[in-house]
C-alpha positions as CSV (number, residue, x, y, z in Angstrom):
1,M,-35.8,-28.4,-96.5
2,P,-37.9,-27.4,-93.3
3,A,-38.9,-23.8,-92.5
4,L,-38.3,-22.5,-88.9
5,A,-40.4,-19.7,-88.6
6,G,-43.4,-20.8,-85.8
7,Q,-41.3,-23.8,-85.2
8,V,-41.4,-24.4,-81.3
9,V,-37.9,-25.5,-80.3
10,L,-37.0,-26.5,-76.7
11,I,-33.5,-25.8,-75.5
12,T,-31.6,-27.1,-72.4
13,G,-28.5,-25.9,-70.9
14,A,-30.0,-22.3,-72.6
15,S,-28.7,-20.0,-69.9
16,S,-24.9,-19.7,-71.4
17,G,-22.7,-21.3,-74.2
18,I,-24.1,-23.3,-77.0
19,G,-27.2,-23.3,-75.6
20,E,-28.1,-19.4,-75.3
21,A,-26.1,-19.3,-79.1
22,T,-28.5,-21.6,-80.2
23,A,-31.8,-19.9,-79.2
24,R,-30.7,-16.5,-80.9
25,R,-30.2,-18.5,-83.7
26,L,-33.1,-20.1,-84.0
27,A,-34.8,-17.3,-83.1
28,R,-33.2,-15.0,-85.7
29,A,-34.8,-17.8,-88.3
30,G,-38.2,-17.3,-86.7
31,A,-38.5,-20.2,-84.7
32,K,-40.5,-19.8,-80.8
33,V,-37.8,-21.1,-78.7
34,V,-38.4,-22.5,-74.8
35,L,-35.5,-21.4,-72.8
36,A,-34.4,-24.2,-70.1
37,A,-32.0,-24.3,-67.4
38,R,-31.4,-23.5,-63.7
39,R,-30.2,-19.7,-63.7
40,L,-33.6,-17.6,-64.1
41,D,-31.7,-14.2,-64.2
42,R,-29.6,-15.6,-67.3
43,L,-32.8,-16.7,-68.8
44,E,-34.7,-14.1,-68.2
45,A,-32.1,-11.6,-69.7
46,L,-31.7,-13.9,-73.2
47,A,-35.9,-14.2,-73.5
48,R,-36.2,-10.0,-73.0
49,E,-33.4,-10.0,-76.0
50,I,-35.3,-12.6,-78.3
51,D,-38.4,-11.1,-77.9
52,P,-39.0,-8.7,-75.5
53,T,-43.1,-9.0,-75.9
54,G,-42.6,-12.5,-74.7
55,V,-45.0,-13.7,-77.5
56,T,-42.4,-16.2,-79.1
57,V,-39.9,-17.1,-76.1
58,L,-41.1,-19.2,-73.1
59,V,-38.5,-19.4,-69.9
60,V,-39.0,-22.4,-67.7
61,A,-36.0,-22.6,-65.0
62,G,-35.2,-26.1,-63.4
63,D,-33.0,-28.8,-62.8
64,I,-33.1,-31.0,-65.6
65,T,-32.3,-33.9,-63.0
66,S,-35.5,-33.5,-61.2
67,E,-38.6,-35.3,-62.8
68,A,-40.7,-33.3,-61.5
69,D,-38.7,-30.0,-62.9
70,R,-38.5,-32.0,-66.3
71,R,-42.4,-32.5,-66.5
72,V,-43.2,-29.1,-65.5
73,L,-40.9,-27.5,-68.2
74,V,-42.7,-30.1,-71.3
75,T,-46.2,-29.1,-69.7
76,E,-45.4,-25.3,-69.5
77,A,-44.1,-25.5,-73.5
78,L,-47.5,-27.0,-74.4
79,K,-49.5,-25.0,-72.1
80,K,-48.2,-21.7,-74.1
81,F,-47.5,-23.2,-77.5
82,G,-49.5,-26.1,-78.1
83,R,-46.3,-28.6,-79.2
84,I,-43.3,-29.2,-79.6
85,D,-41.5,-29.4,-82.9
86,A,-37.8,-30.2,-81.8
87,L,-35.9,-30.8,-78.4
88,V,-32.3,-29.6,-78.5
89,N,-30.9,-31.8,-75.8
90,N,-27.7,-29.4,-74.8
91,A,-27.5,-29.6,-71.0
92,G,-24.4,-31.1,-69.5
93,F,-21.4,-30.8,-67.5
94,G,-18.1,-32.6,-67.2
95,T,-16.3,-34.1,-63.9
96,R,-12.4,-34.4,-64.3
97,G,-10.1,-36.2,-62.7
98,A,-8.0,-39.4,-62.1
99,L,-10.9,-42.4,-62.2
100,E,-9.5,-43.6,-58.7
101,M,-9.7,-40.2,-57.0
102,V,-13.5,-39.2,-58.0
103,P,-16.4,-41.2,-55.9
104,V,-18.9,-43.2,-57.6
105,E,-21.3,-40.7,-56.6
106,A,-19.7,-38.2,-58.3
107,I,-19.9,-40.5,-61.4
108,R,-23.4,-41.2,-61.1
109,R,-24.3,-36.8,-61.0
110,N,-22.4,-36.7,-64.1
111,F,-24.2,-39.4,-65.9
112,E,-27.6,-38.5,-64.3
113,T,-27.3,-35.1,-65.7
114,N,-25.6,-35.6,-69.6
115,V,-26.9,-39.2,-69.9
116,F,-30.2,-40.4,-68.3
117,S,-31.8,-36.8,-67.7
118,L,-31.7,-36.5,-71.1
119,L,-33.0,-39.8,-72.2
120,A,-36.3,-39.0,-69.8
121,L,-36.6,-35.8,-71.3
122,T,-36.7,-37.4,-74.7
123,Q,-39.1,-39.7,-73.7
124,L,-41.5,-37.3,-72.7
125,V,-41.5,-35.2,-76.1
126,V,-41.2,-38.2,-78.3
127,P,-44.9,-39.6,-78.3
128,A,-46.7,-36.8,-79.4
129,M,-44.1,-36.1,-82.5
130,R,-44.7,-40.0,-83.2
131,E,-48.3,-39.5,-83.2
132,R,-47.6,-36.2,-85.1
133,G,-45.3,-37.8,-88.0
134,N,-42.9,-35.2,-87.4
135,G,-40.2,-33.9,-85.2
136,C,-36.4,-33.3,-85.1
137,I,-33.9,-34.1,-81.4
138,V,-30.8,-32.9,-81.5
139,N,-28.2,-34.0,-78.9
140,I,-25.5,-32.0,-78.2
141,G,-22.8,-34.4,-78.0
142,S,-18.8,-34.1,-78.5
143,V,-15.9,-35.0,-80.3
144,A,-15.1,-36.7,-76.5
145,G,-17.6,-39.2,-77.3
146,K,-15.3,-40.3,-80.1
147,I,-12.1,-39.4,-78.6
148,A,-11.5,-40.8,-74.7
149,R,-8.9,-38.6,-73.0
150,P,-7.0,-39.3,-69.6
151,L,-8.3,-37.2,-66.4
152,S,-12.1,-36.8,-68.6
153,S,-12.8,-40.6,-68.7
154,I,-15.9,-39.9,-66.6
155,Y,-17.1,-37.0,-68.6
156,D,-16.2,-38.4,-72.1
157,A,-17.8,-41.7,-71.1
158,T,-21.1,-40.1,-70.9
159,K,-20.7,-38.5,-74.5
160,H,-19.9,-42.3,-75.6
161,A,-22.9,-43.5,-74.2
162,L,-25.1,-40.2,-76.2
163,E,-23.8,-41.5,-79.2
164,A,-25.2,-44.7,-78.8
165,F,-28.6,-43.8,-77.7
166,T,-28.3,-41.1,-80.8
167,D,-27.7,-43.9,-82.9
168,G,-30.4,-46.2,-81.4
169,L,-32.7,-43.7,-81.4
170,R,-32.8,-42.5,-85.0
171,G,-33.4,-46.0,-86.2
172,E,-36.0,-46.2,-83.8
173,L,-38.0,-43.1,-84.7
174,R,-37.0,-42.7,-88.6
175,P,-40.2,-45.2,-89.2
176,F,-42.3,-41.8,-87.6
177,G,-40.8,-39.2,-89.4
178,V,-39.0,-38.2,-86.5
179,R,-35.4,-36.7,-86.9
180,V,-32.4,-37.3,-84.8
181,A,-28.6,-35.8,-85.1
182,L,-25.9,-35.4,-83.3
183,I,-23.8,-32.4,-83.3
184,R,-19.7,-33.0,-82.1
185,P,-18.4,-30.2,-80.5
186,G,-14.5,-29.7,-80.2
187,F,-12.8,-27.1,-78.4
188,I,-15.3,-24.3,-78.2
189,Q,-15.0,-20.7,-75.9
190,T,-17.7,-21.1,-73.4
191,E,-17.8,-21.4,-69.3
192,F,-17.6,-25.1,-69.5
193,I,-14.0,-25.4,-68.7
194,A,-14.0,-23.3,-65.8
195,A,-17.5,-25.0,-65.0
196,A,-15.9,-28.5,-65.1
197,D,-12.9,-27.4,-62.7
198,K,-15.2,-25.6,-60.1
199,A,-17.6,-29.0,-60.4
200,S,-14.2,-31.2,-59.9
201,D,-12.0,-28.5,-57.6
202,Q,-12.1,-31.0,-54.7
203,Y,-11.0,-34.0,-56.8
204,L,-8.0,-31.8,-58.8
205,A,-6.6,-30.1,-55.5
206,N,-4.5,-33.0,-54.6
207,V,-4.1,-35.3,-57.2
208,G,-1.5,-36.9,-56.1
209,P,0.5,-39.3,-58.3
210,Y,-1.3,-38.0,-61.1
211,A,0.3,-34.4,-60.4
212,P,2.6,-33.8,-63.5
213,F,0.1,-35.3,-65.7
214,W,-2.6,-33.2,-64.7
215,A,-0.1,-29.9,-65.6
216,D,0.8,-31.7,-68.8
217,T,-2.8,-31.6,-69.3
218,R,-4.0,-28.3,-68.1
219,A,-1.3,-26.6,-70.4
220,G,-2.7,-29.1,-73.2
221,V,-5.8,-26.8,-73.1
222,Q,-4.4,-23.3,-73.1
223,K,-2.6,-24.8,-76.3
224,L,-6.0,-25.6,-77.7
225,R,-7.6,-22.4,-77.1
226,R,-5.8,-20.6,-80.1
227,V,-8.0,-22.9,-82.3
228,A,-11.2,-22.9,-80.3
229,G,-14.1,-22.3,-82.1
230,V,-17.0,-19.8,-80.5
231,P,-20.9,-21.0,-79.8
232,D,-22.1,-19.7,-82.6
233,D,-20.0,-22.4,-84.5
234,I,-22.3,-25.3,-82.9
235,A,-25.7,-23.0,-83.1
236,R,-25.1,-23.2,-86.8
237,L,-24.9,-26.8,-86.9
238,V,-28.1,-27.3,-84.8
239,E,-29.6,-25.2,-87.2
240,C,-29.0,-27.0,-90.2
241,A,-29.6,-30.4,-88.7
242,L,-33.1,-28.6,-87.6
243,R,-33.8,-27.2,-91.4
244,S,-32.7,-30.9,-93.1
245,D,-35.5,-33.1,-94.1
246,N,-32.9,-35.9,-93.4
247,P,-30.0,-34.4,-91.6
248,A,-26.7,-36.1,-91.1
249,P,-26.6,-38.8,-88.4
250,R,-23.4,-36.4,-87.0
251,Y,-22.4,-32.8,-87.7
252,S,-18.6,-32.0,-86.5
253,G,-17.3,-28.7,-85.3
254,P,-15.7,-26.5,-85.5
255,F,-12.7,-27.6,-88.7
256,H,-10.4,-29.1,-85.3
257,A,-12.8,-31.1,-84.5
258,K,-12.9,-32.8,-87.7
259,I,-9.2,-33.1,-88.2
260,F,-9.2,-35.0,-84.7
261,L,-11.9,-37.5,-85.5
262,L,-10.7,-37.7,-88.9
263,L,-7.1,-38.8,-87.2
264,K,-9.2,-40.9,-84.7
265,W,-10.6,-42.8,-87.5
266,L,-7.5,-42.9,-90.3
267,L,-4.6,-44.3,-87.0
268,P,-3.9,-47.6,-85.1
269,D,-4.7,-46.3,-81.5
270,R,-1.1,-46.1,-80.0
271,V,-0.4,-43.8,-83.2
272,F,-3.0,-41.8,-82.5
273,E,-2.7,-41.6,-78.8
274,Y,1.2,-40.1,-79.4
275,A,-0.1,-38.0,-82.3
276,L,-2.3,-36.4,-79.5
277,R,0.3,-36.6,-76.5
278,L,-2.3,-38.5,-74.9
279,K,0.3,-41.5,-73.7
280,K,3.2,-41.0,-72.6
C-alpha cells in the first residue's frame, strides 16, 4: 500500500466541499498538497490551516478552463515540489434546466469545465508520471455518471463522459504503472446545489411548461438531504484510491449512492425510473 507521506497531490476545486475536505485529509496523512481553484482567499485560508509554514502546501489560484492558467498550475507545482505524484480532478459545476431552454453556449461551458479542462490538465501531468513509471489520477465523477435525471441532463452528460474517459485512460496508462480511478459521490452536503441553481437561475426562473415537474424535482432534492453525506465521506474514498497499489475502477459513497447504483444495475429502466419517481 503506497504511503502518502511526502507524496505531491494536485487537487482542483480545492476551495470548498469535496476538494477542501480531500486536501485536509491528505495533508493529515502527510501528503504535500497543491490547492487549485478560483477563490484565492478561500485557498489561502485553507493553506494556513493545513500548514502555516507553507512548506507542504502550495496555493495556485486560477480558472481551470484557461489553458494559460492550467500551465501555470503545473509549472508552479513542479517549481515548488519537483514532481506531481497524483492528480485529483475535482473541479466542476452543474447546469440545470430543461434541455430545450438552455442555450448551447451554456451547455458548452459546462462541458468545458467538467470534461475538456479536466482532459487538458490530465494531459499536462501524464507524461512525467508515465516516464517515472508511477502516479495516480483520481477523477471525481458522480452517481449522475450512471443515472441521468430529467432537468439535469446537461450536467449528467458531462459525468457520463467522465466515466468513459476514466475507463479508457485506465487501460492506456496501466502498462506504465499509472493508476486511474473514478469516485462516484451521491448527494453530499456542499455548496454544489446552490451553485448549480445560481449558475442556472436564468433558465430556472421561467421554466414554462416544465414548472410542475421542476417543483417536484426541487421537492425530491429536499428529501435527499435527509440521507446526504458530508464531503469527508468522499475524501476518504479518494485517500483509499491513492493508497492502493491496484485501486478499484470505481468507488461510490455514501451508502445511498451504492443503493441507487445497485438498483440501476438490477432493475429494468422503466421500473427504475418509476421507483425513483423519474417518470410520471
